[in-house]
C-alpha positions as a LaTeX table, in Angstrom:
\begin{tabular}{lrrr}
\hline
Residue & $x$ (\AA) & $y$ (\AA) & $z$ (\AA) \\
\hline
Unk1 & 1.88 & $-20.02$ & $-31.14$ \\
Unk2 & 5.26 & $-21.13$ & $-32.53$ \\
Unk3 & 5.09 & $-24.30$ & $-34.60$ \\
Unk4 & 7.23 & $-27.33$ & $-33.71$ \\
Unk5 & 9.39 & $-29.05$ & $-36.33$ \\
Unk6 & 7.61 & $-32.14$ & $-37.73$ \\
Unk7 & 10.77 & $-34.24$ & $-37.65$ \\
Unk8 & 11.07 & $-33.52$ & $-33.91$ \\
Unk9 & 7.47 & $-34.61$ & $-33.37$ \\
Unk10 & 8.06 & $-37.78$ & $-35.39$ \\
Unk11 & 11.17 & $-38.64$ & $-33.37$ \\
Unk12 & 9.32 & $-37.84$ & $-30.14$ \\
Unk13 & 6.45 & $-40.13$ & $-31.12$ \\
Unk14 & 8.94 & $-42.87$ & $-31.95$ \\
Unk15 & 10.05 & $-42.79$ & $-28.29$ \\
Unk16 & 6.48 & $-43.14$ & $-27.04$ \\
Unk17 & 3.19 & $-42.56$ & $-28.82$ \\
Unk18 & 1.76 & $-40.80$ & $-25.77$ \\
Unk19 & 4.33 & $-37.98$ & $-25.84$ \\
Unk20 & 3.30 & $-34.63$ & $-27.32$ \\
Unk21 & 4.46 & $-30.99$ & $-27.34$ \\
Unk22 & 2.40 & $-28.02$ & $-26.17$ \\
Unk23 & 3.17 & $-24.31$ & $-25.91$ \\
Unk24 & 2.44 & $-22.76$ & $-22.51$ \\
Unk25 & 2.86 & $-19.12$ & $-23.53$ \\
Unk26 & 6.58 & $-18.92$ & $-22.80$ \\
Unk27 & 8.12 & $-22.31$ & $-23.59$ \\
Unk28 & 7.41 & $-25.55$ & $-25.38$ \\
Unk29 & 6.58 & $-28.34$ & $-22.95$ \\
Unk30 & 6.81 & $-32.07$ & $-23.64$ \\
Unk31 & 3.70 & $-33.76$ & $-22.20$ \\
Unk32 & 2.81 & $-37.36$ & $-21.43$ \\
Unk33 & $-0.79$ & $-38.53$ & $-21.91$ \\
Unk34 & $-1.71$ & $-40.94$ & $-19.11$ \\
Unk35 & $-4.89$ & $-42.13$ & $-20.78$ \\
Unk36 & $-7.06$ & $-40.39$ & $-18.18$ \\
Unk37 & $-7.20$ & $-36.79$ & $-17.06$ \\
Unk38 & $-5.07$ & $-34.08$ & $-18.56$ \\
Unk39 & $-1.62$ & $-34.69$ & $-20.05$ \\
Unk40 & 1.25 & $-34.22$ & $-17.59$ \\
Unk41 & 4.28 & $-31.99$ & $-18.24$ \\
Unk42 & 7.53 & $-33.95$ & $-18.11$ \\
Unk43 & 10.07 & $-31.63$ & $-19.76$ \\
Unk44 & 10.26 & $-27.88$ & $-20.48$ \\
Unk45 & 12.29 & $-26.78$ & $-23.51$ \\
Unk46 & 14.34 & $-23.70$ & $-22.68$ \\
Unk47 & 17.53 & $-22.01$ & $-23.83$ \\
Unk48 & 20.70 & $-21.88$ & $-21.76$ \\
Unk49 & 19.70 & $-18.47$ & $-20.42$ \\
Unk50 & 16.19 & $-19.72$ & $-19.57$ \\
Unk51 & 14.57 & $-18.09$ & $-22.60$ \\
Unk52 & 12.57 & $-19.48$ & $-25.50$ \\
Unk53 & 13.94 & $-21.85$ & $-28.12$ \\
Unk54 & 12.56 & $-24.44$ & $-30.52$ \\
Unk55 & 12.80 & $-28.10$ & $-29.43$ \\
Unk56 & 15.50 & $-30.14$ & $-31.21$ \\
Unk57 & 17.59 & $-33.29$ & $-30.93$ \\
Unk58 & 19.20 & $-32.12$ & $-27.66$ \\
Unk59 & 15.84 & $-32.40$ & $-25.96$ \\
Unk60 & 15.26 & $-35.86$ & $-27.37$ \\
Unk61 & 18.62 & $-36.94$ & $-25.97$ \\
Unk62 & 17.69 & $-35.59$ & $-22.53$ \\
Unk63 & 14.30 & $-37.31$ & $-22.60$ \\
Unk64 & 15.70 & $-40.55$ & $-24.00$ \\
Unk65 & 18.98 & $-40.91$ & $-22.16$ \\
Unk66 & 19.26 & $-38.33$ & $-19.39$ \\
Unk67 & 17.02 & $-39.27$ & $-16.54$ \\
Unk68 & 14.74 & $-41.60$ & $-18.51$ \\
Unk69 & 15.90 & $-45.08$ & $-19.49$ \\
Unk70 & 15.23 & $-46.79$ & $-22.81$ \\
Unk71 & 12.88 & $-49.71$ & $-23.31$ \\
Unk72 & 10.27 & $-50.81$ & $-20.78$ \\
Unk73 & 11.84 & $-48.74$ & $-18.00$ \\
Unk74 & 11.08 & $-45.55$ & $-19.94$ \\
Unk75 & 7.35 & $-46.21$ & $-19.78$ \\
Unk76 & 7.58 & $-46.91$ & $-16.06$ \\
Unk77 & 9.51 & $-43.71$ & $-15.40$ \\
Unk78 & 7.09 & $-41.67$ & $-17.51$ \\
Unk79 & 4.21 & $-43.07$ & $-15.48$ \\
Unk80 & 6.03 & $-42.25$ & $-12.23$ \\
Unk81 & 6.70 & $-38.69$ & $-13.39$ \\
Unk82 & 3.06 & $-38.33$ & $-14.43$ \\
Unk83 & 1.87 & $-39.70$ & $-11.07$ \\
Unk84 & 4.17 & $-37.35$ & $-9.14$ \\
Unk85 & 2.92 & $-34.38$ & $-11.15$ \\
Unk86 & $-0.68$ & $-35.42$ & $-10.55$ \\
Unk87 & $-0.04$ & $-35.66$ & $-6.80$ \\
Unk88 & 1.49 & $-32.18$ & $-6.77$ \\
Unk89 & $-1.55$ & $-30.82$ & $-8.64$ \\
Unk90 & $-3.95$ & $-32.50$ & $-6.22$ \\
Unk91 & $-1.99$ & $-31.16$ & $-3.23$ \\
Unk92 & $-2.04$ & $-27.61$ & $-4.64$ \\
Unk93 & $-5.81$ & $-27.81$ & $-5.20$ \\
Unk94 & $-6.35$ & $-29.22$ & $-1.69$ \\
Unk95 & $-4.29$ & $-26.43$ & $-0.12$ \\
Unk96 & $-6.22$ & $-23.80$ & $-2.08$ \\
Unk97 & $-9.53$ & $-25.33$ & $-0.92$ \\
Unk98 & $-8.37$ & $-25.43$ & 2.70 \\
Unk99 & $-7.10$ & $-21.87$ & 2.51 \\
Unk100 & $-10.47$ & $-20.62$ & 1.30 \\
Unk101 & $-12.27$ & $-22.70$ & 3.94 \\
Unk102 & $-9.99$ & $-21.38$ & 6.70 \\
Unk103 & $-10.56$ & $-17.78$ & 5.61 \\
Unk104 & $-14.33$ & $-18.20$ & 5.90 \\
Unk105 & $-14.38$ & $-20.48$ & 8.95 \\
Unk106 & $-13.95$ & $-17.71$ & 11.55 \\
Unk107 & $-16.69$ & $-15.53$ & 10.13 \\
Unk108 & $-19.26$ & $-18.32$ & 9.77 \\
Unk109 & $-20.72$ & $-17.97$ & 13.29 \\
Unk110 & $-20.66$ & $-14.20$ & 13.15 \\
Unk111 & $-22.39$ & $-14.19$ & 9.76 \\
Unk112 & $-25.03$ & $-16.61$ & 11.03 \\
Unk113 & $-25.80$ & $-14.38$ & 14.04 \\
Unk114 & $-26.00$ & $-11.24$ & 11.90 \\
Unk115 & $-28.29$ & $-13.00$ & 9.42 \\
Unk116 & $-30.61$ & $-14.24$ & 12.16 \\
Unk117 & $-30.78$ & $-10.79$ & 13.76 \\
Unk118 & $-31.35$ & $-9.04$ & 10.43 \\
Unk119 & $-34.20$ & $-11.38$ & 9.47 \\
Unk120 & $-35.60$ & $-11.21$ & 13.02 \\
Unk121 & $-35.61$ & $-15.01$ & 13.34 \\
Unk122 & $-33.80$ & $-15.19$ & 16.62 \\
Unk123 & $-32.59$ & $-13.22$ & 19.55 \\
Unk124 & $-28.94$ & $-12.41$ & 19.82 \\
Unk125 & $-26.43$ & $-14.57$ & 21.59 \\
Unk126 & $-27.61$ & $-15.03$ & 25.18 \\
Unk127 & $-24.11$ & $-15.20$ & 26.61 \\
Unk128 & $-23.84$ & $-11.43$ & 26.29 \\
Unk129 & $-27.16$ & $-10.79$ & 28.10 \\
Unk130 & $-26.72$ & $-12.49$ & 31.47 \\
Unk131 & $-29.76$ & $-12.74$ & 33.69 \\
Unk132 & $-29.07$ & $-12.29$ & 37.37 \\
Unk133 & $-30.54$ & $-14.84$ & 39.76 \\
Unk134 & $-33.63$ & $-13.60$ & 41.65 \\
Unk135 & $-34.31$ & $-15.33$ & 44.94 \\
Unk136 & $-37.78$ & $-16.86$ & 45.48 \\
Unk137 & $-40.51$ & $-15.68$ & 47.92 \\
Unk138 & $-39.72$ & $-17.97$ & 50.84 \\
Unk139 & $-36.10$ & $-17.05$ & 51.28 \\
Unk140 & $-34.89$ & $-16.38$ & 54.79 \\
Unk141 & $-32.80$ & $-13.30$ & 54.95 \\
Unk142 & $-29.71$ & $-13.58$ & 57.02 \\
Unk143 & $-28.20$ & $-10.59$ & 58.56 \\
\hline
\end{tabular}
């Protein structure tokens, strides 16, 4: 894992003590610790061509002045960015759960029938074995 310059970390911490830098395997990512749950990614450090580079003062300028304001507004915007990221994570997990549930939903009844037949606990589905109506003894035949 590539090490981050200590002066960059010091300057980053001077913006907000809850900011940190992590390496995700390809890029350095500036994260915001919300105080609960996992830290949220707020900025990815990348070169002009999209490749890897070390974080420097350019990134601090973007975080400090670009789309984040100084002072008390900065904390509010960091919290909003963290909340938006958390919502996206929750939505992705919910969609994955629903996708798995939907894939198994159709086969649930079929699996239950097969299990019951294999363990000899029940007869098969009666809708496929229709019983014809038999008239009683005292039926008058009409011709």
